[in-house]
Structures are given as C-alpha cells and as structure tokens.
N, CA, C and O atoms as a GROMACS GRO file, in nm:
protein
  572
    1MET      N    1   0.876  -0.595   0.571
    1MET     CA    2   1.009  -0.556   0.611
    1MET      C    3   0.998  -0.430   0.696
    1MET      O    4   0.920  -0.340   0.665
    2SER      N    5   1.076  -0.425   0.800
    2SER     CA    6   1.077  -0.305   0.883
    2SER      C    7   1.221  -0.263   0.910
    2SER      O    8   1.314  -0.343   0.901
    3LEU      N    9   1.235  -0.138   0.940
    3LEU     CA   10   1.366  -0.082   0.969
    3LEU      C   11   1.390  -0.081   1.120
    3LEU      O   12   1.304  -0.039   1.197
    4THR      N   13   1.505  -0.128   1.160
    4THR     CA   14   1.542  -0.122   1.300
    4THR      C   15   1.592   0.019   1.332
    4THR      O   16   1.616   0.099   1.242
    5ASP      N   17   1.607   0.047   1.460
    5ASP     CA   18   1.662   0.177   1.499
    5ASP      C   19   1.804   0.192   1.445
    5ASP      O   20   1.846   0.303   1.410
    6THR      N   21   1.878   0.083   1.439
    6THR     CA   22   2.014   0.085   1.384
    6THR      C   23   2.011   0.119   1.235
    6THR      O   24   2.092   0.198   1.187
    7ASP      N   25   1.916   0.058   1.162
    7ASP     CA   26   1.900   0.090   1.020
    7ASP      C   27   1.868   0.238   1.000
    7ASP      O   28   1.928   0.305   0.916
    8LYS      N   29   1.773   0.286   1.078
    8LYS     CA   30   1.732   0.426   1.065
    8LYS      C   31   1.848   0.521   1.093
    8LYS      O   32   1.865   0.621   1.023
    9ALA      N   33   1.925   0.489   1.195
    9ALA     CA   34   2.042   0.573   1.228
    9ALA      C   35   2.144   0.571   1.115
    9ALA      O   36   2.202   0.674   1.081
   10ALA      N   37   2.165   0.454   1.057
   10ALA     CA   38   2.261   0.442   0.947
   10ALA      C   39   2.214   0.519   0.823
   10ALA      O   40   2.295   0.582   0.755
   11VAL      N   41   2.085   0.513   0.795
   11VAL     CA   42   2.030   0.587   0.681
   11VAL      C   43   2.043   0.737   0.705
   11VAL      O   44   2.085   0.811   0.616
   12ARG      N   45   2.009   0.781   0.823
   12ARG     CA   46   2.020   0.925   0.854
   12ARG      C   47   2.165   0.972   0.845
   12ARG      O   48   2.192   1.081   0.795
   13LYS      N   49   2.256   0.890   0.893
   13LYS     CA   50   2.399   0.925   0.888
   13LYS      C   51   2.446   0.935   0.742
   13LYS      O   52   2.511   1.032   0.704
   14LEU      N   53   2.412   0.834   0.662
   14LEU     CA   54   2.452   0.836   0.521
   14LEU      C   55   2.386   0.952   0.449
   14LEU      O   56   2.450   1.020   0.369
   15TRP      N   57   2.257   0.976   0.475
   15TRP     CA   58   2.187   1.087   0.411
   15TRP      C   59   2.253   1.220   0.446
   15TRP      O   60   2.259   1.310   0.362
   16GLY      N   61   2.302   1.232   0.569
   16GLY     CA   62   2.371   1.355   0.608
   16GLY      C   63   2.491   1.385   0.519
   16GLY      O   64   2.526   1.501   0.498
   17VAL      N   65   2.553   1.282   0.468
   17VAL     CA   66   2.669   1.298   0.379
   17VAL      C   67   2.624   1.316   0.233
   17VAL      O   68   2.670   1.407   0.165
   18ILE      N   69   2.536   1.229   0.186
   18ILE     CA   70   2.503   1.228   0.044
   18ILE      C   71   2.400   1.333   0.004
   18ILE      O   72   2.387   1.364  -0.115
   19SER      N   73   2.327   1.388   0.099
   19SER     CA   74   2.220   1.483   0.064
   19SER      C   75   2.274   1.607  -0.006
   19SER      O   76   2.203   1.671  -0.083
   20LYS      N   77   2.399   1.640   0.019
   20LYS     CA   78   2.460   1.757  -0.047
   20LYS      C   79   2.474   1.734  -0.197
   20LYS      O   80   2.487   1.829  -0.274
   21SER      N   81   2.472   1.608  -0.238
   21SER     CA   82   2.485   1.571  -0.379
   21SER      C   83   2.357   1.507  -0.433
   21SER      O   84   2.360   1.438  -0.534
   22SER      N   85   2.247   1.531  -0.365
   22SER     CA   86   2.125   1.459  -0.401
   22SER      C   87   2.077   1.488  -0.543
   22SER      O   88   2.026   1.398  -0.610
   23ASP      N   89   2.092   1.611  -0.591
   23ASP     CA   90   2.048   1.641  -0.728
   23ASP      C   91   2.127   1.558  -0.829
   23ASP      O   92   2.070   1.502  -0.923
   24ALA      N   93   2.258   1.550  -0.810
   24ALA     CA   94   2.343   1.471  -0.900
   24ALA      C   95   2.311   1.323  -0.890
   24ALA      O   96   2.311   1.252  -0.991
   25ILE      N   97   2.283   1.276  -0.769
   25ILE     CA   98   2.245   1.135  -0.750
   25ILE      C   99   2.115   1.107  -0.825
   25ILE      O  100   2.104   1.006  -0.894
   26GLY      N  101   2.018   1.195  -0.811
   26GLY     CA  102   1.890   1.176  -0.879
   26GLY      C  103   1.903   1.178  -1.030
   26GLY      O  104   1.844   1.095  -1.098
   27THR      N  105   1.982   1.271  -1.082
   27THR     CA  106   2.005   1.278  -1.226
   27THR      C  107   2.071   1.151  -1.276
   27THR      O  108   2.029   1.094  -1.376
   28ASP      N  109   2.175   1.107  -1.206
   28ASP     CA  110   2.246   0.986  -1.248
   28ASP      C  111   2.158   0.862  -1.237
   28ASP      O  112   2.158   0.777  -1.326
   29ALA      N  113   2.082   0.851  -1.128
   29ALA     CA  114   1.997   0.733  -1.108
   29ALA      C  115   1.887   0.728  -1.213
   29ALA      O  116   1.860   0.622  -1.269
   30LEU      N  117   1.822   0.840  -1.240
   30LEU     CA  118   1.717   0.843  -1.340
   30LEU      C  119   1.775   0.818  -1.480
   30LEU      O  120   1.718   0.743  -1.558
   31GLY      N  121   1.886   0.881  -1.509
   31GLY     CA  122   1.952   0.859  -1.639
   31GLY      C  123   1.991   0.713  -1.657
   31GLY      O  124   1.977   0.658  -1.766
   32ARG      N  125   2.042   0.652  -1.551
   32ARG     CA  126   2.078   0.511  -1.554
   32ARG      C  127   1.954   0.425  -1.577
   32ARG      O  128   1.957   0.332  -1.658
   33MET      N  129   1.846   0.455  -1.507
   33MET     CA  130   1.724   0.377  -1.522
   33MET      C  131   1.673   0.384  -1.666
   33MET      O  132   1.637   0.282  -1.724
   34LEU      N  133   1.669   0.503  -1.723
   34LEU     CA  134   1.618   0.520  -1.859
   34LEU      C  135   1.707   0.451  -1.962
   34LEU      O  136   1.658   0.406  -2.066
   35SER      N  137   1.836   0.443  -1.933
   35SER     CA  138   1.930   0.378  -2.026
   35SER      C  139   1.928   0.226  -2.013
   35SER      O  140   1.924   0.154  -2.113
   36VAL      N  141   1.931   0.179  -1.890
   36VAL     CA  142   1.942   0.035  -1.865
   36VAL      C  143   1.807  -0.036  -1.877
   36VAL      O  144   1.800  -0.152  -1.917
   37TYR      N  145   1.702   0.034  -1.842
   37TYR     CA  146   1.566  -0.021  -1.846
   37TYR      C  147   1.481   0.065  -1.939
   37TYR      O  148   1.398   0.143  -1.892
   38PRO      N  149   1.501   0.052  -2.070
   38PRO     CA  150   1.433   0.143  -2.164
   38PRO      C  151   1.280   0.137  -2.159
   38PRO      O  152   1.214   0.231  -2.205
   39GLN      N  153   1.224   0.030  -2.106
   39GLN     CA  154   1.078   0.023  -2.095
   39GLN      C  155   1.024   0.132  -2.002
   39GLN      O  156   0.906   0.166  -2.009
   40THR      N  157   1.108   0.186  -1.916
   40THR     CA  158   1.063   0.291  -1.824
   40THR      C  159   1.043   0.425  -1.895
   40THR      O  160   0.982   0.517  -1.840
   41LYS      N  161   1.094   0.436  -2.015
   41LYS     CA  162   1.079   0.562  -2.090
   41LYS      C  163   0.935   0.594  -2.124
   41LYS      O  164   0.901   0.709  -2.151
   42THR      N  165   0.848   0.493  -2.121
   42THR     CA  166   0.708   0.517  -2.158
   42THR      C  167   0.640   0.620  -2.069
   42THR      O  168   0.548   0.690  -2.113
   43TYR      N  169   0.686   0.632  -1.945
   43TYR     CA  170   0.625   0.728  -1.853
   43TYR      C  171   0.671   0.871  -1.879
   43TYR      O  172   0.614   0.966  -1.826
   44PHE      N  173   0.773   0.885  -1.961
   44PHE     CA  174   0.831   1.017  -1.986
   44PHE      C  175   0.828   1.053  -2.134
   44PHE      O  176   0.908   1.136  -2.180
   45SER      N  177   0.740   0.992  -2.209
   45SER     CA  178   0.736   1.013  -2.354
   45SER      C  179   0.702   1.158  -2.392
   45SER      O  180   0.727   1.200  -2.505
   46HIS      N  181   0.646   1.232  -2.299
   46HIS     CA  182   0.612   1.373  -2.325
   46HIS      C  183   0.734   1.466  -2.312
   46HIS      O  184   0.725   1.584  -2.346
   47TRP      N  185   0.846   1.413  -2.264
   47TRP     CA  186   0.966   1.495  -2.252
   47TRP      C  187   1.032   1.509  -2.389
   47TRP      O  188   1.034   1.414  -2.467
   48PRO      N  189   1.085   1.628  -2.420
   48PRO     CA  190   1.150   1.646  -2.549
   48PRO      C  191   1.286   1.574  -2.558
   48PRO      O  192   1.334   1.545  -2.668
   49ASP      N  193   1.348   1.546  -2.444
   49ASP     CA  194   1.482   1.486  -2.446
   49ASP      C  195   1.496   1.392  -2.327
   49ASP      O  196   1.493   1.435  -2.212
   50LEU      N  197   1.510   1.264  -2.355
   50LEU     CA  198   1.526   1.163  -2.251
   50LEU      C  199   1.672   1.121  -2.230
   50LEU      O  200   1.699   1.025  -2.158
   51SER      N  201   1.764   1.192  -2.294
   51SER     CA  202   1.904   1.151  -2.285
   51SER      C  203   1.961   1.178  -2.146
   51SER      O  204   1.913   1.264  -2.072
   52TYR      N  205   2.064   1.104  -2.116
   52TYR     CA  206   2.131   1.113  -1.987
   52TYR      C  207   2.179   1.257  -1.963
   52TYR      O  208   2.253   1.312  -2.044
   53GLY      N  209   2.137   1.316  -1.852
   53GLY     CA  210   2.180   1.451  -1.816
   53GLY      C  211   2.104   1.563  -1.884
   53GLY      O  212   2.140   1.680  -1.868
   54SER      N  213   1.999   1.531  -1.959
   54SER     CA  214   1.920   1.636  -2.023
   54SER      C  215   1.846   1.719  -1.918
   54SER      O  216   1.838   1.679  -1.801
   55GLY      N  217   1.794   1.831  -1.959
   55GLY     CA  218   1.721   1.918  -1.867
   55GLY      C  219   1.607   1.848  -1.795
   55GLY      O  220   1.598   1.856  -1.672
   56PRO      N  221   1.519   1.778  -1.869
   56PRO     CA  222   1.409   1.708  -1.801
   56PRO      C  223   1.458   1.599  -1.704
   56PRO      O  224   1.398   1.579  -1.598
   57VAL      N  225   1.564   1.529  -1.741
   57VAL     CA  226   1.617   1.424  -1.653
   57VAL      C  227   1.674   1.488  -1.526
   57VAL      O  228   1.654   1.436  -1.416
   58LYS      N  229   1.745   1.598  -1.540
   58LYS     CA  230   1.798   1.667  -1.423
   58LYS      C  231   1.686   1.717  -1.333
   58LYS      O  232   1.691   1.703  -1.211
   59LYS      N  233   1.584   1.775  -1.394
   59LYS     CA  234   1.473   1.831  -1.316
   59LYS      C  235   1.399   1.721  -1.241
   59LYS      O  236   1.370   1.735  -1.122
   60HIS      N  237   1.370   1.610  -1.309
   60HIS     CA  238   1.297   1.504  -1.241
   60HIS      C  239   1.387   1.428  -1.144
   60HIS      O  240   1.339   1.378  -1.042
   61GLY      N  241   1.516   1.421  -1.173
   61GLY     CA  242   1.610   1.362  -1.078
   61GLY      C  243   1.608   1.436  -0.946
   61GLY      O  244   1.614   1.375  -0.839
   62LYS      N  245   1.599   1.568  -0.953
   62LYS     CA  246   1.588   1.649  -0.831
   62LYS      C  247   1.456   1.621  -0.760
   62LYS      O  248   1.453   1.608  -0.637
   63THR      N  249   1.348   1.612  -0.835
   63THR     CA  250   1.217   1.582  -0.777
   63THR      C  251   1.219   1.448  -0.705
   63THR      O  252   1.166   1.435  -0.594
   64ILE      N  253   1.281   1.350  -0.767
   64ILE     CA  254   1.291   1.216  -0.707
   64ILE      C  255   1.365   1.224  -0.574
   64ILE      O  256   1.321   1.169  -0.473
   65MET      N  257   1.478   1.292  -0.575
   65MET     CA  258   1.557   1.298  -0.452
   65MET      C  259   1.493   1.386  -0.347
   65MET      O  260   1.520   1.368  -0.228
   66ASP      N  261   1.410   1.481  -0.387
   66ASP     CA  262   1.330   1.555  -0.289
   66ASP      C  263   1.233   1.458  -0.219
   66ASP      O  264   1.207   1.470  -0.100
   67GLY      N  265   1.181   1.363  -0.296
   67GLY     CA  266   1.096   1.259  -0.238
   67GLY      C  267   1.172   1.168  -0.143
   67GLY      O  268   1.120   1.128  -0.040
   68VAL      N  269   1.296   1.136  -0.179
   68VAL     CA  270   1.379   1.055  -0.089
   68VAL      C  271   1.408   1.133   0.039
   68VAL      O  272   1.406   1.077   0.148
   69ALA      N  273   1.436   1.263   0.025
   69ALA     CA  274   1.460   1.346   0.144
   69ALA      C  275   1.336   1.347   0.234
   69ALA      O  276   1.347   1.340   0.356
   70LEU      N  277   1.219   1.357   0.173
   70LEU     CA  278   1.094   1.351   0.249
   70LEU      C  279   1.085   1.217   0.321
   70LEU      O  280   1.048   1.212   0.439
   71ALA      N  281   1.118   1.109   0.252
   71ALA     CA  282   1.112   0.976   0.312
   71ALA      C  283   1.209   0.964   0.430
   71ALA      O  284   1.175   0.904   0.532
   72VAL      N  285   1.327   1.021   0.417
   72VAL     CA  286   1.422   1.017   0.529
   72VAL      C  287   1.363   1.092   0.647
   72VAL      O  288   1.376   1.049   0.762
   73SER      N  289   1.299   1.204   0.621
   73SER     CA  290   1.241   1.283   0.730
   73SER      C  291   1.119   1.214   0.793
   73SER      O  292   1.084   1.242   0.907
   74LYS      N  293   1.057   1.124   0.720
   74LYS     CA  294   0.938   1.052   0.767
   74LYS      C  295   0.971   0.904   0.792
   74LYS      O  296   0.881   0.819   0.788
   75ILE      N  297   1.096   0.873   0.817
   75ILE     CA  298   1.144   0.735   0.825
   75ILE      C  299   1.072   0.652   0.931
   75ILE      O  300   1.067   0.529   0.921
   76ASP      N  301   1.018   0.716   1.032
   76ASP     CA  302   0.949   0.643   1.138
   76ASP      C  303   0.809   0.597   1.098
   76ASP      O  304   0.753   0.508   1.162
   77ASP      N  305   0.752   0.657   0.992
   77ASP     CA  306   0.620   0.615   0.943
   77ASP      C  307   0.613   0.647   0.794
   77ASP      O  308   0.549   0.744   0.753
   78LEU      N  309   0.678   0.565   0.714
   78LEU     CA  310   0.686   0.591   0.571
   78LEU      C  311   0.550   0.584   0.502
   78LEU      O  312   0.523   0.665   0.413
   79LYS      N  313   0.465   0.491   0.541
   79LYS     CA  314   0.335   0.479   0.475
   79LYS      C  315   0.255   0.608   0.489
   79LYS      O  316   0.199   0.658   0.391
   80LYS      N  317   0.250   0.660   0.608
   80LYS     CA  318   0.177   0.785   0.632
   80LYS      C  319   0.251   0.903   0.568
   80LYS      O  320   0.190   0.989   0.505
   81GLY      N  321   0.381   0.906   0.584
   81GLY     CA  322   0.461   1.017   0.534
   81GLY      C  323   0.463   1.029   0.383
   81GLY      O  324   0.481   1.138   0.329
   82LEU      N  325   0.446   0.916   0.314
   82LEU     CA  326   0.451   0.916   0.168
   82LEU      C  327   0.314   0.894   0.104
   82LEU      O  328   0.305   0.863  -0.015
   83LEU      N  329   0.208   0.910   0.182
   83LEU     CA  330   0.073   0.885   0.133
   83LEU      C  331   0.039   0.968   0.010
   83LEU      O  332  -0.014   0.915  -0.088
   84GLU      N  333   0.070   1.096   0.012
   84GLU     CA  334   0.038   1.182  -0.103
   84GLU      C  335   0.113   1.139  -0.227
   84GLU      O  336   0.057   1.138  -0.337
   85LEU      N  337   0.241   1.104  -0.211
   85LEU     CA  338   0.319   1.057  -0.327
   85LEU      C  339   0.264   0.924  -0.379
   85LEU      O  340   0.262   0.901  -0.500
   86SER      N  341   0.221   0.838  -0.289
   86SER     CA  342   0.163   0.711  -0.329
   86SER      C  343   0.036   0.734  -0.410
   86SER      O  344   0.016   0.673  -0.515
   87GLU      N  345  -0.049   0.821  -0.362
   87GLU     CA  346  -0.173   0.853  -0.433
   87GLU      C  347  -0.145   0.915  -0.570
   87GLU      O  348  -0.210   0.880  -0.669
   88LEU      N  349  -0.048   1.006  -0.576
   88LEU     CA  350  -0.011   1.070  -0.702
   88LEU      C  351   0.032   0.966  -0.804
   88LEU      O  352  -0.015   0.966  -0.918
   89HIS      N  353   0.122   0.876  -0.764
   89HIS     CA  354   0.175   0.777  -0.857
   89HIS      C  355   0.072   0.670  -0.894
   89HIS      O  356   0.075   0.618  -1.005
   90ALA      N  357  -0.017   0.638  -0.802
   90ALA     CA  358  -0.117   0.534  -0.830
   90ALA      C  359  -0.232   0.586  -0.913
   90ALA      O  360  -0.273   0.521  -1.010
   91PHE      N  361  -0.286   0.701  -0.877
   91PHE     CA  362  -0.411   0.747  -0.936
   91PHE      C  363  -0.394   0.847  -1.050
   91PHE      O  364  -0.473   0.845  -1.145
   92LYS      N  365  -0.294   0.932  -1.043
   92LYS     CA  366  -0.276   1.032  -1.148
   92LYS      C  367  -0.173   0.988  -1.252
   92LYS      O  368  -0.201   0.988  -1.372
   93LEU      N  369  -0.056   0.949  -1.205
   93LEU     CA  370   0.052   0.913  -1.298
   93LEU      C  371   0.042   0.769  -1.346
   93LEU      O  372   0.092   0.735  -1.454
   94ARG      N  373  -0.021   0.685  -1.267
   94ARG     CA  374  -0.041   0.543  -1.300
   94ARG      C  375   0.089   0.472  -1.336
   94ARG      O  376   0.100   0.403  -1.437
   95VAL      N  377   0.186   0.491  -1.250
   95VAL     CA  378   0.316   0.426  -1.268
   95VAL      C  379   0.308   0.283  -1.216
   95VAL      O  380   0.258   0.259  -1.106
   96ASP      N  381   0.357   0.189  -1.295
   96ASP     CA  382   0.364   0.049  -1.251
   96ASP      C  383   0.458   0.045  -1.130
   96ASP      O  384   0.572   0.088  -1.141
   97PRO      N  385   0.412  -0.006  -1.016
   97PRO     CA  386   0.493  -0.003  -0.895
   97PRO      C  387   0.624  -0.083  -0.905
   97PRO      O  388   0.714  -0.062  -0.824
   98SER      N  389   0.635  -0.172  -1.001
   98SER     CA  390   0.762  -0.243  -1.017
   98SER      C  391   0.875  -0.147  -1.055
   98SER      O  392   0.992  -0.176  -1.033
   99ASN      N  393   0.839  -0.033  -1.111
   99ASN     CA  394   0.940   0.066  -1.148
   99ASN      C  395   1.003   0.133  -1.026
   99ASN      O  396   1.115   0.184  -1.036
  100PHE      N  397   0.934   0.135  -0.913
  100PHE     CA  398   0.994   0.192  -0.792
  100PHE      C  399   1.116   0.110  -0.750
  100PHE      O  400   1.217   0.166  -0.708
  101LYS      N  401   1.105  -0.022  -0.763
  101LYS     CA  402   1.218  -0.108  -0.729
  101LYS      C  403   1.334  -0.086  -0.825
  101LYS      O  404   1.450  -0.085  -0.783
  102ILE      N  405   1.304  -0.068  -0.951
  102ILE     CA  406   1.408  -0.043  -1.050
  102ILE      C  407   1.480   0.087  -1.018
  102ILE      O  408   1.604   0.092  -1.016
  103LEU      N  409   1.404   0.192  -0.991
  103LEU     CA  410   1.465   0.322  -0.963
  103LEU      C  411   1.543   0.319  -0.833
  103LEU      O  412   1.654   0.374  -0.826
  104THR      N  413   1.489   0.258  -0.730
  104THR     CA  414   1.563   0.256  -0.603
  104THR      C  415   1.690   0.173  -0.616
  104THR      O  416   1.790   0.203  -0.550
  105HIS      N  417   1.689   0.071  -0.701
  105HIS     CA  418   1.813  -0.004  -0.726
  105HIS      C  419   1.916   0.088  -0.793
  105HIS      O  420   2.034   0.085  -0.758
  106CYS      N  421   1.871   0.168  -0.887
  106CYS     CA  422   1.962   0.262  -0.954
  106CYS      C  423   2.016   0.365  -0.856
  106CYS      O  424   2.133   0.403  -0.864
  107ILE      N  425   1.934   0.411  -0.764
  107ILE     CA  426   1.981   0.504  -0.661
  107ILE      C  427   2.089   0.437  -0.578
  107ILE      O  428   2.192   0.498  -0.549
  108LEU      N  429   2.068   0.313  -0.539
  108LEU     CA  430   2.165   0.238  -0.460
  108LEU      C  431   2.298   0.227  -0.534
  108LEU      O  432   2.404   0.247  -0.476
  109VAL      N  433   2.293   0.194  -0.662
  109VAL     CA  434   2.414   0.181  -0.743
  109VAL      C  435   2.488   0.314  -0.750
  109VAL      O  436   2.610   0.318  -0.735
  110VAL      N  437   2.415   0.422  -0.773
  110VAL     CA  438   2.479   0.554  -0.784
  110VAL      C  439   2.543   0.596  -0.652
  110VAL      O  440   2.655   0.647  -0.651
  111VAL      N  441   2.474   0.575  -0.542
  111VAL     CA  442   2.530   0.609  -0.412
  111VAL      C  443   2.657   0.528  -0.388
  111VAL      O  444   2.757   0.581  -0.339
  112ALA      N  445   2.654   0.401  -0.423
  112ALA     CA  446   2.772   0.315  -0.404
  112ALA      C  447   2.891   0.364  -0.486
  112ALA      O  448   3.005   0.360  -0.439
  113THR      N  449   2.865   0.410  -0.608
  113THR     CA  450   2.976   0.454  -0.693
  113THR      C  451   3.027   0.593  -0.655
  113THR      O  452   3.147   0.620  -0.667
  114LYS      N  453   2.938   0.680  -0.611
  114LYS     CA  454   2.979   0.816  -0.576
  114LYS      C  455   3.037   0.828  -0.436
  114LYS      O  456   3.115   0.920  -0.409
  115PHE      N  457   3.001   0.737  -0.348
  115PHE     CA  458   3.043   0.746  -0.208
  115PHE      C  459   3.097   0.612  -0.158
  115PHE      O  460   3.043   0.554  -0.064
  116PRO      N  461   3.203   0.563  -0.220
  116PRO     CA  462   3.252   0.429  -0.182
  116PRO      C  463   3.301   0.420  -0.037
  116PRO      O  464   3.286   0.317   0.027
  117LYS      N  465   3.359   0.527   0.012
  117LYS     CA  466   3.410   0.526   0.151
  117LYS      C  467   3.294   0.517   0.251
  117LYS      O  468   3.302   0.443   0.349
  118GLU      N  469   3.189   0.592   0.227
  118GLU     CA  470   3.075   0.597   0.319
  118GLU      C  471   2.981   0.478   0.300
  118GLU      O  472   2.900   0.447   0.388
  119PHE      N  473   2.992   0.412   0.185
  119PHE     CA  474   2.901   0.302   0.152
  119PHE      C  475   2.956   0.172   0.210
  119PHE      O  476   2.994   0.079   0.137
  120THR      N  477   2.960   0.168   0.341
  120THR     CA  478   3.008   0.051   0.413
  120THR      C  479   2.905  -0.062   0.401
  120THR      O  480   2.792  -0.037   0.359
  121PRO      N  481   2.941  -0.183   0.437
  121PRO     CA  482   2.840  -0.290   0.436
  121PRO      C  483   2.718  -0.257   0.522
  121PRO      O  484   2.606  -0.290   0.485
  122GLU      N  485   2.740  -0.192   0.634
  122GLU     CA  486   2.628  -0.153   0.722
  122GLU      C  487   2.540  -0.048   0.655
  122GLU      O  488   2.417  -0.055   0.661
  123ALA      N  489   2.604   0.050   0.592
  123ALA     CA  490   2.528   0.153   0.521
  123ALA      C  491   2.454   0.091   0.402
  123ALA      O  492   2.340   0.129   0.373
  124HIS      N  493   2.518  -0.002   0.336
  124HIS     CA  494   2.458  -0.070   0.221
  124HIS      C  495   2.328  -0.141   0.261
  124HIS      O  496   2.223  -0.119   0.200
  125VAL      N  497   2.336  -0.224   0.364
  125VAL     CA  498   2.216  -0.299   0.403
  125VAL      C  499   2.106  -0.205   0.453
  125VAL      O  500   1.988  -0.227   0.424
  126ALA      N  501   2.144  -0.102   0.528
  126ALA     CA  502   2.043  -0.009   0.579
  126ALA      C  503   1.976   0.069   0.466
  126ALA      O  504   1.854   0.084   0.463
  127LEU      N  505   2.056   0.118   0.371
  127LEU     CA  506   1.999   0.194   0.259
  127LEU      C  507   1.915   0.103   0.171
  127LEU      O  508   1.809   0.144   0.123
  128ASP      N  509   1.960  -0.018   0.148
  128ASP     CA  510   1.883  -0.112   0.068
  128ASP      C  511   1.747  -0.141   0.132
  128ASP      O  512   1.645  -0.140   0.064
  129LYS      N  513   1.746  -0.166   0.262
  129LYS     CA  514   1.620  -0.190   0.333
  129LYS      C  515   1.530  -0.066   0.330
  129LYS      O  516   1.409  -0.076   0.308
  130PHE      N  517   1.591   0.050   0.351
  130PHE     CA  518   1.515   0.175   0.349
  130PHE      C  519   1.450   0.197   0.212
  130PHE      O  520   1.332   0.231   0.204
  131LEU      N  521   1.527   0.178   0.106
  131LEU     CA  522   1.472   0.199  -0.028
  131LEU      C  523   1.365   0.096  -0.061
  131LEU      O  524   1.269   0.127  -0.133
  132ALA      N  525   1.379  -0.026  -0.010
  132ALA     CA  526   1.273  -0.126  -0.028
  132ALA      C  527   1.146  -0.083   0.045
  132ALA      O  528   1.036  -0.097  -0.008
  133CYS      N  529   1.161  -0.032   0.165
  133CYS     CA  530   1.046   0.018   0.241
  133CYS      C  531   0.983   0.140   0.172
  133CYS      O  532   0.861   0.154   0.171
  134LEU      N  533   1.067   0.225   0.116
  134LEU     CA  534   1.018   0.341   0.041
  134LEU      C  535   0.935   0.293  -0.078
  134LEU      O  536   0.825   0.344  -0.101
  135SER      N  537   0.986   0.195  -0.152
  135SER     CA  538   0.913   0.140  -0.267
  135SER      C  539   0.779   0.081  -0.224
  135SER      O  540   0.676   0.104  -0.289
  136LEU      N  541   0.780   0.006  -0.115
  136LEU     CA  542   0.655  -0.053  -0.064
  136LEU      C  543   0.556   0.055  -0.023
  136LEU      O  544   0.436   0.042  -0.048
  137SER      N  545   0.605   0.160   0.040
  137SER     CA  546   0.517   0.269   0.083
  137SER      C  547   0.456   0.341  -0.036
  137SER      O  548   0.339   0.380  -0.033
  138LEU      N  549   0.535   0.361  -0.142
  138LEU     CA  550   0.481   0.424  -0.262
  138LEU      C  551   0.378   0.334  -0.330
  138LEU      O  552   0.290   0.384  -0.400
  139SER      N  553   0.389   0.206  -0.310
  139SER     CA  554   0.297   0.109  -0.371
  139SER      C  555   0.170   0.090  -0.289
  139SER      O  556   0.080   0.016  -0.330
  140GLU      N  557   0.161   0.154  -0.174
  140GLU     CA  558   0.051   0.133  -0.079
  140GLU      C  559  -0.087   0.152  -0.143
  140GLU      O  560  -0.177   0.072  -0.119
  141LYS      N  561  -0.104   0.254  -0.223
  141LYS     CA  562  -0.236   0.285  -0.280
  141LYS      C  563  -0.272   0.196  -0.399
  141LYS      O  564  -0.382   0.208  -0.454
  142TYR      N  565  -0.183   0.109  -0.439
  142TYR     CA  566  -0.211   0.018  -0.548
  142TYR      C  567  -0.288  -0.104  -0.501
  142TYR      O  568  -0.343  -0.179  -0.582
  143ARG      N  569  -0.292  -0.125  -0.368
  143ARG     CA  570  -0.353  -0.246  -0.313
  143ARG      C  571  -0.501  -0.230  -0.292
  143ARG      O  572  -0.567  -0.323  -0.245
   0.00000   0.00000   0.00000
C-alpha cells in the first residue's frame, strides 16, 4: 500500500488540527486498546497501574503519539523514517506486530470521536491508509 500525494496532504491537514490534542488521543487510544484487547496488557505487566487514564497510560500514550508525529514528518519515506522504532519494537521490546494494527485502529476510532467535523470521508481514508503504512513500517524489521 502506498500513500498518494492527496493522501499525504489530507494526513498533514488533519494532523495540523489534531496534533494539539495528541497526548489526549494517545492516552485514550492506549486506554481503549488495553480495555478492549486485554491480551495487549502482557507488554505492560511491569506497570503498576494499567487502568484507563493512569499515569503510565498517559505517559506511554504521549510516547505513542510522538511516534505518530515523527511518522507524519517522515511521511514521504516511512520505512527509513521509522527504522529505529521498528528495530526497538522488534529486537528489544519484542512486540507482536499484529498489535500495531490494533493500536492504530484505536487511534482511528479516537480521532473519529474527538474530531467528527474534521474526520471527513476523505480524511478517514487517508488516515486509515497512513496508519496502515505506519504499522507496516514498524513491522519492517520483523521480516
């Protein structure tokens, strides 16, 4: 899957609006993932509190969205731009790459609920494609 110039422009435009709320988006998306997909909690068993909105969830939600911000800035070459994150998740953290799809789906849901006016059908398809490409890029070092 590749992003067209139209997709990239739509993602950048949407990011320009939602980036101001990225910490809240990350917290909500991670909290949603841990609640709806409890099998994902295994990667965070060292946290003292996995509840929705807890300190560790907020902190990692911000980290996640910092990664999304990096991906937006590297949108023209996600594989190269996200190489370090791919290596971290593959070799050190050993996260099952199927979880990237779960998390990016949760990000999509949160953006849709928090920004219904901006989440047009065009923005939806562009963000969905972008997040799929982001997931694939993070999975690069697993191959």
